[in-house]
C-alpha positions as a Markdown table, in Angstrom:
| # | Residue | x | y | z |
|---|---|---|---|---|
| 1 | Unk | 12.0 | 177.7 | 116.4 |
| 2 | Unk | 9.2 | 175.3 | 115.5 |
| 3 | Unk | 11.1 | 172.0 | 115.8 |
| 4 | Unk | 14.3 | 170.8 | 117.4 |
| 5 | Unk | 16.0 | 167.6 | 116.2 |
| 6 | Unk | 17.4 | 165.5 | 119.1 |
| 7 | Unk | 20.2 | 163.0 | 118.4 |
| 8 | Unk | 20.4 | 160.5 | 121.2 |
| 9 | Unk | 21.2 | 156.9 | 122.1 |
| 10 | Unk | 19.2 | 153.8 | 121.3 |
| 11 | Unk | 20.4 | 152.7 | 124.8 |
| 12 | Unk | 19.5 | 154.4 | 128.0 |
| 13 | Unk | 23.0 | 154.5 | 129.5 |
| 14 | Unk | 24.0 | 153.7 | 133.1 |
| 15 | Unk | 22.9 | 156.8 | 134.9 |
| 16 | Unk | 19.4 | 157.9 | 135.7 |
| 17 | Unk | 20.4 | 161.5 | 134.9 |
| 18 | Unk | 20.5 | 160.7 | 131.2 |
| 19 | Unk | 16.8 | 159.7 | 131.2 |
| 20 | Unk | 16.0 | 162.7 | 133.5 |
| 21 | Unk | 17.7 | 165.1 | 131.0 |
| 22 | Unk | 15.7 | 163.6 | 128.1 |
| 23 | Unk | 12.4 | 164.0 | 130.0 |
| 24 | Unk | 13.3 | 167.5 | 131.1 |
| 25 | Unk | 14.2 | 168.6 | 127.6 |
| 26 | Unk | 10.9 | 167.1 | 126.3 |
| 27 | Unk | 8.9 | 169.0 | 128.9 |
| 28 | Unk | 10.6 | 172.3 | 128.1 |
| 29 | Unk | 10.1 | 171.8 | 124.3 |
| 30 | Unk | 6.4 | 170.9 | 124.8 |
| 31 | Unk | 5.9 | 173.8 | 127.1 |
| 32 | Unk | 7.4 | 176.2 | 124.6 |
| 33 | Unk | 5.4 | 174.6 | 121.7 |
| 34 | Unk | 8.6 | 173.4 | 120.0 |
| 35 | Unk | 8.2 | 170.0 | 118.2 |
| 36 | Unk | 10.6 | 167.1 | 118.5 |
| 37 | Unk | 12.3 | 165.4 | 115.6 |
| 38 | Unk | 14.2 | 162.3 | 116.4 |
| 39 | Unk | 15.3 | 158.9 | 115.1 |
| 40 | Unk | 11.9 | 157.3 | 115.5 |
| 41 | Unk | 12.8 | 154.4 | 117.8 |
| 42 | Unk | 11.0 | 153.5 | 121.0 |
| 43 | Unk | 14.2 | 152.1 | 122.6 |
| 44 | Unk | 16.8 | 153.9 | 124.7 |
| 45 | Unk | 16.8 | 157.6 | 125.2 |
| 46 | Unk | 15.0 | 157.9 | 121.9 |
| 47 | Unk | 12.0 | 156.2 | 123.4 |
| 48 | Unk | 12.3 | 158.2 | 126.7 |
| 49 | Unk | 12.3 | 161.6 | 125.0 |
| 50 | Unk | 9.4 | 160.6 | 122.6 |
| 51 | Unk | 7.3 | 159.2 | 125.4 |
| 52 | Unk | 7.9 | 162.3 | 127.5 |
| 53 | Unk | 7.0 | 164.6 | 124.6 |
| 54 | Unk | 3.8 | 162.7 | 123.9 |
| 55 | Unk | 2.9 | 162.7 | 127.6 |
| 56 | Unk | 3.1 | 166.6 | 127.5 |
| 57 | Unk | 0.9 | 166.6 | 124.4 |
| 58 | Unk | 3.9 | 167.8 | 122.3 |
| 59 | Unk | 4.6 | 167.0 | 118.7 |
| 60 | Unk | 6.9 | 164.1 | 118.1 |
| 61 | Unk | 8.1 | 163.3 | 114.6 |
| 62 | Unk | 10.2 | 160.2 | 114.1 |
| 63 | Unk | 12.4 | 159.3 | 111.1 |
| 64 | Unk | 13.6 | 155.7 | 110.8 |
| 65 | Unk | 15.2 | 153.7 | 107.9 |
| 66 | Unk | 13.4 | 150.6 | 106.9 |
| 67 | Unk | 16.5 | 148.5 | 107.8 |
| 68 | Unk | 16.2 | 149.7 | 111.5 |
| 69 | Unk | 12.5 | 149.5 | 111.8 |
| 70 | Unk | 12.7 | 146.3 | 113.8 |
| 71 | Unk | 16.1 | 146.7 | 115.4 |
| 72 | Unk | 15.3 | 150.1 | 116.9 |
| 73 | Unk | 11.7 | 149.0 | 117.3 |
| 74 | Unk | 9.9 | 151.9 | 115.7 |
| 75 | Unk | 7.7 | 154.0 | 118.0 |
| 76 | Unk | 4.1 | 153.4 | 117.3 |
| 77 | Unk | 2.4 | 156.3 | 119.0 |
| 78 | Unk | 4.1 | 159.3 | 117.4 |
| 79 | Unk | 2.5 | 162.4 | 115.9 |
| 80 | Unk | 4.1 | 161.1 | 112.7 |
| 81 | Unk | 6.6 | 158.4 | 111.8 |
| 82 | Unk | 8.5 | 158.8 | 108.5 |
| 83 | Unk | 10.0 | 155.6 | 107.1 |
| 84 | Unk | 12.9 | 156.2 | 104.7 |
| 85 | Unk | 15.2 | 153.9 | 102.7 |
| 86 | Unk | 18.6 | 154.9 | 104.1 |
| 87 | Unk | 20.6 | 156.6 | 106.9 |
| 88 | Unk | 21.4 | 159.4 | 104.5 |
| 89 | Unk | 17.8 | 160.0 | 103.8 |
| 90 | Unk | 17.1 | 159.8 | 107.5 |
| 91 | Unk | 19.6 | 162.6 | 108.3 |
| 92 | Unk | 18.5 | 164.7 | 105.4 |
| 93 | Unk | 14.8 | 164.5 | 106.4 |
| 94 | Unk | 15.6 | 165.2 | 110.1 |
| 95 | Unk | 17.5 | 168.2 | 108.9 |
| 96 | Unk | 14.7 | 169.4 | 106.6 |
| 97 | Unk | 12.1 | 169.1 | 109.4 |
| 98 | Unk | 14.2 | 171.0 | 112.1 |
| 99 | Unk | 15.2 | 174.5 | 113.0 |
| 100 | Unk | 18.0 | 173.4 | 115.3 |
| 101 | Unk | 19.8 | 170.3 | 116.7 |
| 102 | Unk | 20.6 | 169.0 | 120.2 |
| 103 | Unk | 22.7 | 165.9 | 121.0 |
| 104 | Unk | 22.0 | 164.0 | 124.2 |
| 105 | Unk | 24.3 | 161.2 | 125.4 |
| 106 | Unk | 24.6 | 158.4 | 122.8 |
| 107 | Unk | 27.1 | 156.3 | 120.9 |
| 108 | Unk | 28.3 | 156.1 | 117.3 |
| 109 | Unk | 25.0 | 157.1 | 115.7 |
| 110 | Unk | 24.7 | 160.2 | 117.9 |
| 111 | Unk | 28.3 | 161.2 | 117.2 |
| 112 | Unk | 27.8 | 160.6 | 113.5 |
| 113 | Unk | 24.7 | 162.8 | 113.4 |
| 114 | Unk | 26.2 | 165.5 | 115.5 |
| 115 | Unk | 29.5 | 165.7 | 113.5 |
| 116 | Unk | 27.7 | 165.8 | 110.2 |
| 117 | Unk | 25.3 | 168.5 | 111.2 |
| 118 | Unk | 28.1 | 170.7 | 112.6 |
| 119 | Unk | 30.2 | 170.1 | 109.5 |
| 120 | Unk | 27.2 | 171.2 | 107.4 |
| 121 | Unk | 27.2 | 174.4 | 109.4 |
| 122 | Unk | 30.9 | 174.9 | 109.0 |
| 123 | Unk | 30.5 | 174.5 | 105.2 |
| 124 | Unk | 27.7 | 177.0 | 105.1 |
| 125 | Unk | 25.0 | 174.4 | 104.1 |
| 126 | Unk | 22.9 | 175.7 | 107.0 |
| 127 | Unk | 22.9 | 178.3 | 109.7 |
| 128 | Unk | 20.8 | 176.5 | 112.3 |
| 129 | Unk | 22.0 | 176.2 | 115.9 |
| 130 | Unk | 23.7 | 173.0 | 117.0 |
| 131 | Unk | 23.7 | 172.2 | 120.7 |
| 132 | Unk | 25.3 | 169.6 | 123.0 |
| 133 | Unk | 23.5 | 168.8 | 126.3 |
| 134 | Unk | 26.5 | 167.8 | 128.4 |
| 135 | Unk | 24.6 | 165.7 | 131.0 |
| 136 | Unk | 26.9 | 164.7 | 134.0 |
| 137 | Unk | 29.9 | 165.7 | 131.9 |
| 138 | Unk | 29.2 | 163.0 | 129.3 |
| 139 | Unk | 30.8 | 164.9 | 126.5 |
| 140 | Unk | 33.7 | 166.3 | 128.4 |
| 141 | Unk | 36.3 | 164.1 | 126.6 |
| 142 | Unk | 34.8 | 165.1 | 123.2 |
| 143 | Unk | 34.9 | 168.8 | 124.1 |
| 144 | Unk | 38.6 | 168.4 | 125.2 |
| 145 | Unk | 39.4 | 166.7 | 121.9 |
| 146 | Unk | 37.7 | 169.5 | 119.9 |
| 147 | Unk | 39.6 | 172.1 | 122.0 |
| 148 | Unk | 42.8 | 170.2 | 121.1 |
| 149 | Unk | 41.9 | 170.2 | 117.4 |
| 150 | Unk | 41.4 | 173.9 | 117.7 |
| 151 | Unk | 44.8 | 174.5 | 119.4 |
| 152 | Unk | 46.5 | 172.3 | 116.8 |
| 153 | Unk | 44.7 | 174.4 | 114.0 |
| 154 | Unk | 42.6 | 171.6 | 112.5 |
| 155 | Unk | 39.4 | 173.4 | 113.6 |
| 156 | Unk | 39.2 | 177.2 | 113.5 |
| 157 | Unk | 38.0 | 179.0 | 116.7 |
| 158 | Unk | 34.9 | 180.3 | 114.9 |
| 159 | Unk | 34.1 | 176.8 | 113.8 |
| 160 | Unk | 34.6 | 175.3 | 117.3 |
| 161 | Unk | 32.1 | 177.9 | 118.5 |
| 162 | Unk | 29.4 | 176.5 | 116.2 |
| 163 | Unk | 28.7 | 173.9 | 118.9 |
| 164 | Unk | 26.8 | 175.4 | 121.7 |
| 165 | Unk | 27.2 | 173.6 | 125.0 |
| 166 | Unk | 25.3 | 173.5 | 128.4 |
| 167 | Unk | 24.5 | 171.1 | 131.2 |
| 168 | Unk | 20.9 | 172.3 | 131.6 |
| 169 | Unk | 18.3 | 171.9 | 128.9 |
| 170 | Unk | 16.6 | 175.3 | 129.4 |
| 171 | Unk | 19.9 | 177.1 | 129.4 |
| 172 | Unk | 21.0 | 175.3 | 126.2 |
| 173 | Unk | 17.7 | 176.1 | 124.5 |
| 174 | Unk | 18.1 | 179.8 | 125.5 |
| 175 | Unk | 21.5 | 179.9 | 123.8 |
| 176 | Unk | 20.1 | 178.3 | 120.7 |
| 177 | Unk | 17.3 | 180.8 | 120.5 |
| 178 | Unk | 19.7 | 183.7 | 120.7 |
| 179 | Unk | 22.2 | 182.1 | 118.3 |
| 180 | Unk | 23.4 | 184.3 | 115.5 |
| 181 | Unk | 25.5 | 182.4 | 112.9 |
| 182 | Unk | 28.9 | 183.8 | 112.3 |
| 183 | Unk | 30.0 | 184.9 | 108.8 |
| 184 | Unk | 32.2 | 182.0 | 107.8 |
| 185 | Unk | 34.0 | 182.7 | 104.7 |
| 186 | Unk | 36.7 | 180.0 | 104.7 |
| 187 | Unk | 37.2 | 176.6 | 106.4 |
| 188 | Unk | 40.5 | 175.6 | 104.9 |
| 189 | Unk | 43.9 | 177.2 | 104.3 |
| 190 | Unk | 44.8 | 177.8 | 100.6 |
| 191 | Unk | 48.4 | 177.6 | 99.5 |
| 192 | Unk | 49.6 | 177.3 | 103.1 |
| 193 | Unk | 48.2 | 180.7 | 104.0 |
């Protein structure tokens, strides 16, 4: 793995552990010579992980749409900042630059990015590992929802397992490095079968 894309909040959240997890992940990535790809902002957890990465002399690549350049306050000290025209271009470039994906706590944008990248995996568009850093149980409700979707047969078990989960950054990264994509032939039922 040369680069990991991290989806995370443009806010910091209300627990210090969210920032600690972002810093810890950055240190581990930098120590293992894995670059960071992220949303390009200097605010929230985006700014925390980018600053931590740069403090460790790691590579930090940001991707930000022109419309969010001022709102998310584009980070000025990155290894490279890509400015794109739309959110779709942002997600595509983040995908192109990355060998895997990790979601940290965040809101709508983080969930959007996570769901889209896991859907792409389900559809066979990519075979890159997708991880969820479940800091302080932040994603427990989402995981329960996904388990319910699986029990109700809206998500197949093998597709549910596309999302790797751990509470510790190093353990999650280890799972991602050993990830072997399953052979997924089919994601929908045909003719009720």
